[in-house]
C-alpha positions in Angstrom: 18.1 22.1 -34.9 19.0 25.3 -33.1 17.0 27.2 -35.7 13.9 25.3 -34.9 14.5 25.8 -31.2 15.0 29.5 -31.7 11.7 29.8 -33.7 9.8 28.0 -31.0 11.2 30.2 -28.3 10.2 33.3 -30.3 6.7 32.0 -30.7 6.3 30.9 -27.1 7.7 34.1 -25.6 5.7 36.5 -27.9 2.3 34.8 -27.8 2.8 33.5 -24.3 3.5 37.0 -23.0 0.5 38.2 -24.9 -1.8 35.6 -23.2 -0.3 36.2 -19.8 -0.9 39.9 -20.2 -4.6 39.2 -20.7 -4.7 39.3 -24.5 -7.3 37.2 -26.4 -6.5 35.3 -29.6 -10.0 35.7 -31.1 -9.4 38.9 -33.0 -5.9 37.9 -34.1 -7.1 34.5 -35.3 -10.0 36.1 -37.3 -7.8 38.7 -38.9 -4.6 36.6 -39.4 -5.5 34.7 -42.6 -6.3 37.9 -44.5 -3.4 39.9 -43.1 -1.1 37.0 -43.9 -2.4 36.8 -47.4 -1.8 40.5 -48.0 1.6 40.7 -46.3 2.9 37.3 -47.3 1.6 37.5 -50.8 3.0 41.0 -51.3 6.3 39.8 -49.9 6.4 36.8 -52.3 5.5 39.0 -55.3 8.1 41.6 -54.5 10.7 38.9 -54.0 9.9 37.6 -57.5 10.1 41.1 -59.0 13.4 42.0 -57.2 15.5 38.9 -57.9 16.7 37.1 -61.1 15.8 33.5 -61.8 19.2 32.2 -60.6 18.6 33.7 -57.1 15.1 32.4 -57.0 16.2 28.8 -57.8 18.8 28.9 -55.0 16.5 30.3 -52.4 15.1 26.9 -51.3 18.6 25.6 -50.8 19.6 28.7 -48.9 16.7 28.4 -46.5 17.6 24.8 -45.8 21.0 26.1 -44.7 19.2 27.5 -41.7 18.4 24.0 -40.5 21.3 21.9 -41.7 24.2 24.4 -41.3 27.3 24.6 -43.4 28.4 22.1 -46.0 31.9 21.4 -44.7 32.9 19.6 -41.4 36.2 19.1 -39.7 36.9 15.8 -41.5 36.3 17.6 -44.8 39.1 20.1 -44.0 41.5 17.2 -43.3 40.5 15.6 -46.7 41.0 18.8 -48.5 44.4 19.4 -47.0 45.4 15.8 -47.8 44.2 16.3 -51.4 46.3 19.4 -51.8 49.3 17.7 -50.2 49.1 14.8 -52.7 48.9 17.2 -55.6 51.7 19.6 -54.6 53.9 16.7 -53.5 53.5 15.2 -57.0 54.5 18.6 -58.5 57.5 18.7 -56.1 58.6 15.2 -57.1 57.8 14.9 -60.8 57.0 18.4 -62.0 53.8 20.2 -62.9 53.4 18.1 -66.1 52.8 15.0 -64.0 49.5 16.5 -62.9 48.1 16.9 -66.4 45.9 13.8 -66.3 44.6 14.7 -62.8 43.7 18.3 -63.6 42.2 17.6 -67.0 40.1 14.6 -65.9 39.7 14.9 -62.1 36.8 12.4 -62.1 39.2 9.8 -63.4 42.1 10.9 -61.1 43.1 8.5 -58.4 44.1 11.4 -56.3 40.7 13.2 -56.5 38.8 9.9 -56.2 40.1 9.4 -52.7 38.0 12.4 -51.6 34.5 11.9 -53.1 32.8 14.7 -51.2 35.2 17.2 -52.5 35.0 15.7 -56.0 31.3 16.4 -56.0 31.9 20.1 -55.3 32.3 21.4 -58.8 33.7 24.8 -57.7 36.3 23.4 -55.4 37.6 21.0 -58.1 37.5 23.6 -60.9 39.2 26.1 -58.6 42.1 23.7 -57.8 42.4 22.4 -61.4 42.3 25.9 -63.0 44.9 27.2 -60.6 47.2 24.3 -61.2 46.6 24.6 -64.9 47.7 28.3 -64.8 50.8 27.2 -62.9 51.5 24.7 -65.7 51.5 27.6 -68.1 54.4 29.2 -66.3 52.3 31.5 -64.2 54.4 30.9 -61.1 54.4 34.4 -59.7 52.8 33.9 -56.2 51.3 37.4 -56.2 49.8 37.0 -59.7 48.3 33.6 -58.8 46.9 34.9 -55.5 45.4 38.0 -57.3 43.7 35.7 -59.8 42.4 33.3 -57.1 41.1 36.3 -55.1 39.0 37.5 -58.1 37.6 34.0 -58.6 36.8 33.6 -54.9 35.1 37.0 -54.7 32.9 36.3 -57.7 31.9 32.9 -56.3 31.2 34.3 -52.8 29.1 37.1 -54.2 27.0 34.8 -56.2 26.6 32.3 -53.4 25.6 35.0 -51.0 22.9 36.5 -53.3 20.0 34.5 -51.8 21.0 35.7 -48.3 21.0 39.3 -49.4 17.6 38.8 -51.0 16.2 37.2 -47.9 17.6 40.1 -45.8 15.9 42.6 -48.1 12.6 40.8 -47.9 12.9 40.8 -44.1 13.4 44.6 -44.2 10.3 45.0 -46.4 7.9 43.1 -44.1 7.3 46.0 -41.6 6.4 48.3 -44.4 4.1 45.7 -45.9 2.5 45.3 -42.5 1.8 49.0 -42.4 0.2 48.7 -45.9 -2.1 46.0 -44.5 -2.8 48.0 -41.4 -3.7 51.1 -43.5 -6.1 49.0 -45.6 -7.7 47.9 -42.3 -8.1 51.5 -41.2 -9.7 52.3 -44.5 -12.1 49.5 -43.9 -12.8 50.7 -40.4 -13.4 54.3 -41.4 -15.9 53.1 -44.0 -17.9 51.6 -41.1 -17.7 54.5 -38.8 -21.4 54.4 -38.2 -21.0 51.0 -36.4 -21.1 50.6 -32.6 -17.8 51.2 -30.7 -17.4 47.4 -29.9 -17.5 46.6 -33.6 -15.1 49.4 -34.5 -12.7 48.3 -31.7 -12.5 44.8 -33.2 -12.0 46.2 -36.7 -9.2 48.5 -35.5 -7.6 45.5 -33.6 -7.8 43.5 -36.8 -6.0 46.3 -38.7 -3.3 46.5 -36.1 -2.7 42.8 -36.6 -1.2 43.7 -39.9 1.4 45.9 -38.3 2.2 43.3 -35.7 2.5 40.5 -38.3 4.8 42.5 -40.5 7.2 43.4 -37.7 7.0 39.9 -36.2 7.9 38.2 -39.5 10.7 40.6 -40.2 12.6 40.7 -36.8 11.4 37.4 -35.4 11.7 35.0 -38.4 13.0 36.2 -41.8 15.8 38.6 -40.9 17.4 36.1 -38.4 17.1 33.3 -41.0 18.8 35.6 -43.6 21.6 36.2 -41.1 22.0 32.5 -40.5 22.1 31.8 -44.2 24.9 34.4 -44.6 26.9 33.1 -41.7 26.6 29.5 -43.2 27.8 30.8 -46.6 30.7 32.7 -45.1 31.7 29.6 -43.1 31.7 27.5 -46.3 33.7 30.2 -48.1 36.6 29.5 -45.7 37.0 26.1 -47.3 38.0 27.7 -50.5 40.2 30.3 -48.8 42.3 27.4 -47.4 42.8 26.1 -50.9 44.2 29.5 -51.9 46.4 29.7 -48.9 48.0 26.3 -49.5 48.7 26.7 -53.2 50.1 30.3 -52.7 52.3 29.1 -49.8 53.6 26.3 -52.1 54.4 28.9 -54.8 56.3 30.9 -52.3 58.7 28.0 -52.1 57.4 26.2 -49.0 57.6 22.4 -48.8 54.3 20.5 -49.2 54.2 19.7 -45.5 54.8 23.4 -44.6 52.2 24.7 -47.1 49.6 22.3 -45.7 50.4 23.4 -42.2 49.9 27.0 -43.2 46.5 26.0 -44.6 45.6 24.2 -41.3 46.4 27.3 -39.4 43.7 29.2 -41.4 40.9 26.7 -40.8 38.2 28.2 -38.5 38.9 27.3 -34.9 35.7 25.2 -34.4 36.6 23.0 -37.3 40.4 23.1 -37.2 42.1 19.7 -37.0 45.0 19.4 -34.6 48.5 18.8 -35.8 48.6 15.1 -34.9 45.3 14.3 -36.7 46.4 16.0 -39.9 49.9 14.4 -39.7 48.3 11.0 -39.3 46.0 11.6 -42.3 48.9 12.8 -44.5 50.9 9.7 -43.6 48.1 7.6 -45.1 48.2 9.4 -48.5 49.7 7.1 -51.1 53.1 8.2 -52.3 52.4 7.0 -55.8 49.5 8.8 -57.4 
């Protein structure tokens, strides 16, 4: 919602100021379709050339992030902490072998089934199960586990952020593409130098529309959207960092309640559940998986 409001404000302030200053839309409206075709088409083509198929497929979903925000909400962090609590409490009470069914078939696990939104996130489930599986193979050195988890998280974050970087690069390219369109307009104007001044003036104004459009698209629309996408991806990345913090804290010998509390402390402030809310949710976790 805020993204739409921001775009509307940009449009109103820029074009409203132009009108109030005495500008006329006639020349811009006449030149806009052709300039947009050159700049937008060149931008689209360069985007296709510069990015692999995987990034192109994820671009639509990345742009939607500008309007819907991050994936995880405050309640999801509570669910994730409760899920981890149930898993590590089972390890504490019955040993790591007791989790074999849950980590090998999470979709059939009664622990995972209590949290369907998390269960639908393949990376979160695989990340938890793979880490617990490594622990079951006697990899119980907290520093080794943390190092392994860091590498997995870094790879996932880099891949998830690729569309944001691609959009940012596209935003940086638009001013130069606007200059290309403007130069073509100047070439067209110079080829008609024998025309009256009033005609040449309109042709030059049309050429400058290309420069305006490239800069406007870059700094007013595309680059801010790329920044919003990156912020959304970084926000969602915190969800997986909490998983790392809880499991590493447990490996350091902390009790399940303490490990979960350490994880709660790492939740971003705007989404962080208070102690009482988390404690109440943990109390509702069945003791028998």
